[in-house]
LUMFI-713938 format. One record per residue (C-alpha): residue number from 1; residue in three letters; x, y, z negated. Coordinates in steps of 0.25 Angstrom, whole numbers, m for minus. Last residue first. Example, Ala and Ser with C-alpha at 12.3 -4.5 7.8 and 13.67 -1.06 7.14 Angstrom:
2
<r nr="2" rest="SER" c1="55" c2="m4" c3="m29"/>
<r nr="1" rest="ALA" c1="49" c2="m18" c3="m31"/>
% end
This chain:
162
<r nr="162" rest="LYS" c1="184" c2="721" c3="m37"/>
<r nr="161" rest="GLY" c1="175" c2="711" c3="m31"/>
<r nr="160" rest="ALA" c1="164" c2="702" c3="m36"/>
<r nr="159" rest="GLY" c1="155" c2="693" c3="m28"/>
<r nr="158" rest="THR" c1="164" c2="682" c3="m32"/>
<r nr="157" rest="PHE" c1="169" c2="675" c3="m20"/>
<r nr="156" rest="ARG" c1="166" c2="686" c3="m9"/>
<r nr="155" rest="ALA" c1="168" c2="698" c3="m18"/>
<r nr="154" rest="LEU" c1="181" c2="693" c3="m23"/>
<r nr="153" rest="ILE" c1="186" c2="692" c3="m9"/>
<r nr="152" rest="ARG" c1="181" c2="706" c3="m5"/>
<r nr="151" rest="ASP" c1="187" c2="712" c3="m18"/>
<r nr="150" rest="HIS" c1="201" c2="707" c3="m15"/>
<r nr="149" rest="ILE" c1="201" c2="711" c3="0"/>
<r nr="148" rest="PRO" c1="209" c2="725" c3="m1"/>
<r nr="147" rest="ALA" c1="218" c2="719" c3="m12"/>
<r nr="146" rest="PRO" c1="224" c2="708" c3="m4"/>
<r nr="145" rest="VAL" c1="222" c2="694" c3="m10"/>
<r nr="144" rest="LEU" c1="229" c2="686" c3="m20"/>
<r nr="143" rest="THR" c1="233" c2="696" c3="m31"/>
<r nr="142" rest="ARG" c1="219" c2="700" c3="m33"/>
<r nr="141" rest="ILE" c1="213" c2="686" c3="m33"/>
<r nr="140" rest="ASP" c1="209" c2="685" c3="m47"/>
<r nr="139" rest="GLY" c1="199" c2="673" c3="m48"/>
<r nr="138" rest="GLY" c1="184" c2="675" c3="m47"/>
<r nr="137" rest="PHE" c1="182" c2="660" c3="m45"/>
<r nr="136" rest="SER" c1="179" c2="662" c3="m30"/>
<r nr="135" rest="ALA" c1="191" c2="672" c3="m29"/>
<r nr="134" rest="LEU" c1="201" c2="661" c3="m34"/>
<r nr="133" rest="GLN" c1="196" c2="651" c3="m24"/>
<r nr="132" rest="ARG" c1="195" c2="661" c3="m12"/>
<r nr="131" rest="VAL" c1="209" c2="666" c3="m16"/>
<r nr="130" rest="ILE" c1="215" c2="652" c3="m17"/>
<r nr="129" rest="THR" c1="209" c2="648" c3="m3"/>
<r nr="128" rest="SER" c1="214" c2="661" c3="3"/>
<r nr="127" rest="SER" c1="228" c2="656" c3="m1"/>
<r nr="126" rest="LEU" c1="239" c2="660" c3="m11"/>
<r nr="125" rest="TYR" c1="249" c2="650" c3="m16"/>
<r nr="124" rest="THR" c1="261" c2="656" c3="m9"/>
<r nr="123" rest="TYR" c1="256" c2="670" c3="m12"/>
<r nr="122" rest="LYS" c1="266" c2="674" c3="m23"/>
<r nr="121" rest="ALA" c1="277" c2="668" c3="m15"/>
<r nr="120" rest="SER" c1="276" c2="679" c3="m4"/>
<r nr="119" rest="PRO" c1="270" c2="673" c3="8"/>
<r nr="118" rest="MET" c1="277" c2="663" c3="17"/>
<r nr="117" rest="LEU" c1="277" c2="666" c3="32"/>
<r nr="116" rest="PHE" c1="277" c2="655" c3="43"/>
<r nr="115" rest="ILE" c1="279" c2="659" c3="57"/>
<r nr="114" rest="THR" c1="271" c2="651" c3="68"/>
<r nr="113" rest="GLU" c1="275" c2="652" c3="83"/>
<r nr="112" rest="ALA" c1="263" c2="651" c3="93"/>
<r nr="111" rest="ARG" c1="270" c2="652" c3="107"/>
<r nr="110" rest="ALA" c1="268" c2="638" c3="110"/>
<r nr="109" rest="ASP" c1="253" c2="639" c3="108"/>
<r nr="108" rest="LEU" c1="244" c2="628" c3="105"/>
<r nr="107" rest="LYS" c1="256" c2="619" c3="100"/>
<r nr="106" rest="ARG" c1="262" c2="631" c3="93"/>
<r nr="105" rest="ASN" c1="249" c2="633" c3="85"/>
<r nr="104" rest="THR" c1="249" c2="618" c3="82"/>
<r nr="103" rest="PHE" c1="263" c2="619" c3="77"/>
<r nr="102" rest="ALA" c1="260" c2="631" c3="68"/>
<r nr="101" rest="MET" c1="247" c2="624" c3="63"/>
<r nr="100" rest="GLN" c1="255" c2="612" c3="59"/>
<r nr="99" rest="PHE" c1="266" c2="619" c3="52"/>
<r nr="98" rest="GLU" c1="255" c2="628" c3="45"/>
<r nr="97" rest="TYR" c1="248" c2="615" c3="39"/>
<r nr="96" rest="ASP" c1="261" c2="609" c3="35"/>
<r nr="95" rest="PHE" c1="267" c2="622" c3="29"/>
<r nr="94" rest="ASP" c1="255" c2="626" c3="20"/>
<r nr="93" rest="SER" c1="259" c2="616" c3="9"/>
<r nr="92" rest="ILE" c1="273" c2="621" c3="9"/>
<r nr="91" rest="ALA" c1="267" c2="634" c3="3"/>
<r nr="90" rest="ARG" c1="262" c2="648" c3="7"/>
<r nr="89" rest="LEU" c1="265" c2="647" c3="22"/>
<r nr="88" rest="GLY" c1="259" c2="659" c3="30"/>
<r nr="87" rest="ARG" c1="257" c2="658" c3="45"/>
<r nr="86" rest="ILE" c1="261" c2="668" c3="55"/>
<r nr="85" rest="ILE" c1="259" c2="665" c3="70"/>
<r nr="84" rest="VAL" c1="269" c2="671" c3="79"/>
<r nr="83" rest="THR" c1="271" c2="678" c3="92"/>
<r nr="82" rest="ALA" c1="257" c2="684" c3="93"/>
<r nr="81" rest="ASP" c1="250" c2="689" c3="106"/>
<r nr="80" rest="CYS" c1="237" c2="691" c3="97"/>
<r nr="79" rest="GLN" c1="229" c2="683" c3="107"/>
<r nr="78" rest="ASP" c1="240" c2="672" c3="108"/>
<r nr="77" rest="PHE" c1="241" c2="670" c3="93"/>
<r nr="76" rest="CYS" c1="226" c2="671" c3="92"/>
<r nr="75" rest="GLU" c1="225" c2="659" c3="101"/>
<r nr="74" rest="VAL" c1="236" c2="652" c3="93"/>
<r nr="73" rest="VAL" c1="228" c2="653" c3="81"/>
<r nr="72" rest="LEU" c1="216" c2="645" c3="87"/>
<r nr="71" rest="GLY" c1="202" c2="650" c3="86"/>
<r nr="70" rest="LYS" c1="195" c2="662" c3="81"/>
<r nr="69" rest="HIS" c1="203" c2="674" c3="77"/>
<r nr="68" rest="SER" c1="202" c2="686" c3="68"/>
<r nr="67" rest="GLN" c1="210" c2="698" c3="68"/>
<r nr="66" rest="VAL" c1="220" c2="706" c3="59"/>
<r nr="65" rest="GLU" c1="231" c2="715" c3="64"/>
<r nr="64" rest="VAL" c1="244" c2="717" c3="56"/>
<r nr="63" rest="ASN" c1="255" c2="727" c3="59"/>
<r nr="62" rest="PRO" c1="251" c2="738" c3="49"/>
<r nr="61" rest="ILE" c1="250" c2="730" c3="37"/>
<r nr="60" rest="HIS" c1="242" c2="737" c3="26"/>
<r nr="59" rest="ALA" c1="229" c2="733" c3="32"/>
<r nr="58" rest="LEU" c1="232" c2="718" c3="29"/>
<r nr="57" rest="SER" c1="222" c2="715" c3="18"/>
<r nr="56" rest="ASP" c1="211" c2="724" c3="24"/>
<r nr="55" rest="ARG" c1="213" c2="717" c3="38"/>
<r nr="54" rest="LEU" c1="213" c2="703" c3="31"/>
<r nr="53" rest="MET" c1="200" c2="707" c3="23"/>
<r nr="52" rest="SER" c1="193" c2="712" c3="35"/>
<r nr="51" rest="LEU" c1="197" c2="700" c3="44"/>
<r nr="50" rest="ARG" c1="193" c2="690" c3="33"/>
<r nr="49" rest="GLU" c1="180" c2="697" c3="32"/>
<r nr="48" rest="GLU" c1="177" c2="697" c3="47"/>
<r nr="47" rest="THR" c1="181" c2="682" c3="47"/>
<r nr="46" rest="SER" c1="171" c2="679" c3="36"/>
<r nr="45" rest="PHE" c1="176" c2="676" c3="22"/>
<r nr="44" rest="ALA" c1="175" c2="664" c3="14"/>
<r nr="43" rest="TRP" c1="177" c2="656" c3="27"/>
<r nr="42" rest="ASN" c1="170" c2="643" c3="30"/>
<r nr="41" rest="LYS" c1="176" c2="639" c3="43"/>
<r nr="40" rest="SER" c1="168" c2="637" c3="56"/>
<r nr="39" rest="PRO" c1="169" c2="652" c3="60"/>
<r nr="38" rest="ASN" c1="184" c2="651" c3="61"/>
<r nr="37" rest="ASP" c1="190" c2="665" c3="62"/>
<r nr="36" rest="ALA" c1="205" c2="664" c3="57"/>
<r nr="35" rest="VAL" c1="209" c2="678" c3="53"/>
<r nr="34" rest="VAL" c1="222" c2="682" c3="61"/>
<r nr="33" rest="ALA" c1="232" c2="692" c3="55"/>
<r nr="32" rest="VAL" c1="239" c2="698" c3="67"/>
<r nr="31" rest="VAL" c1="253" c2="702" c3="63"/>
<r nr="30" rest="LYS" c1="260" c2="713" c3="72"/>
<r nr="29" rest="THR" c1="275" c2="717" c3="73"/>
<r nr="28" rest="PHE" c1="279" c2="704" c3="66"/>
<r nr="27" rest="ILE" c1="289" c2="702" c3="54"/>
<r nr="26" rest="ARG" c1="284" c2="712" c3="44"/>
<r nr="25" rest="ALA" c1="270" c2="709" c3="47"/>
<r nr="24" rest="ALA" c1="272" c2="694" c3="45"/>
<r nr="23" rest="ARG" c1="276" c2="697" c3="30"/>
<r nr="22" rest="GLU" c1="264" c2="706" c3="28"/>
<r nr="21" rest="VAL" c1="255" c2="696" c3="35"/>
<r nr="20" rest="ILE" c1="260" c2="685" c3="25"/>
<r nr="19" rest="ASP" c1="258" c2="693" c3="13"/>
<r nr="18" rest="VAL" c1="244" c2="697" c3="17"/>
<r nr="17" rest="HIS" c1="241" c2="682" c3="18"/>
<r nr="16" rest="GLY" c1="247" c2="679" c3="5"/>
<r nr="15" rest="CYS" c1="239" c2="691" c3="m1"/>
<r nr="14" rest="THR" c1="226" c2="683" c3="3"/>
<r nr="13" rest="VAL" c1="216" c2="685" c3="15"/>
<r nr="12" rest="PRO" c1="203" c2="678" c3="12"/>
<r nr="11" rest="ASP" c1="200" c2="669" c3="20"/>
<r nr="10" rest="PHE" c1="212" c2="674" c3="28"/>
<r nr="9" rest="THR" c1="210" c2="663" c3="38"/>
<r nr="8" rest="GLY" c1="223" c2="664" c3="44"/>
<r nr="7" rest="PRO" c1="231" c2="668" c3="56"/>
<r nr="6" rest="TYR" c1="244" c2="677" c3="55"/>
<r nr="5" rest="ILE" c1="247" c2="681" c3="69"/>
<r nr="4" rest="ALA" c1="261" c2="687" c3="73"/>
<r nr="3" rest="VAL" c1="264" c2="697" c3="83"/>
<r nr="2" rest="PRO" c1="278" c2="700" c3="88"/>
<r nr="1" rest="MET" c1="279" c2="713" c3="97"/>
% end
């Protein structure tokens, strides 16, 4: 049973993240979306909020599980009995960092293969950072984030929602 993990910060989850998970879910029997839990980071949303938003955003995909993990990705890879790590590549600028991470993970665990998936073209520019910046200035993020979490993101940054 091929299992893939898709680790990320998801601060917040974007339509690009959902697009990658939907693609991975068509390839693998099970996909575990893993929220990075690093208490030393300054997140816009807590681990619990990010887990909740990711679960709500991926609820329509039956073979996806959502969990959090503190520590190295390869530890989570092992705990999930995964066969592959999924990473999204939006642009060539992502490649250098992701390439380094893939080799580092493989050095830590020789079984840790990484597969890169490209999102739909309409999401190649999209990142959580862009969503946070737009939301903080009251920009329209409706087409950038999943509908179930739109109001929560706006409420966090503008005190609004809806």
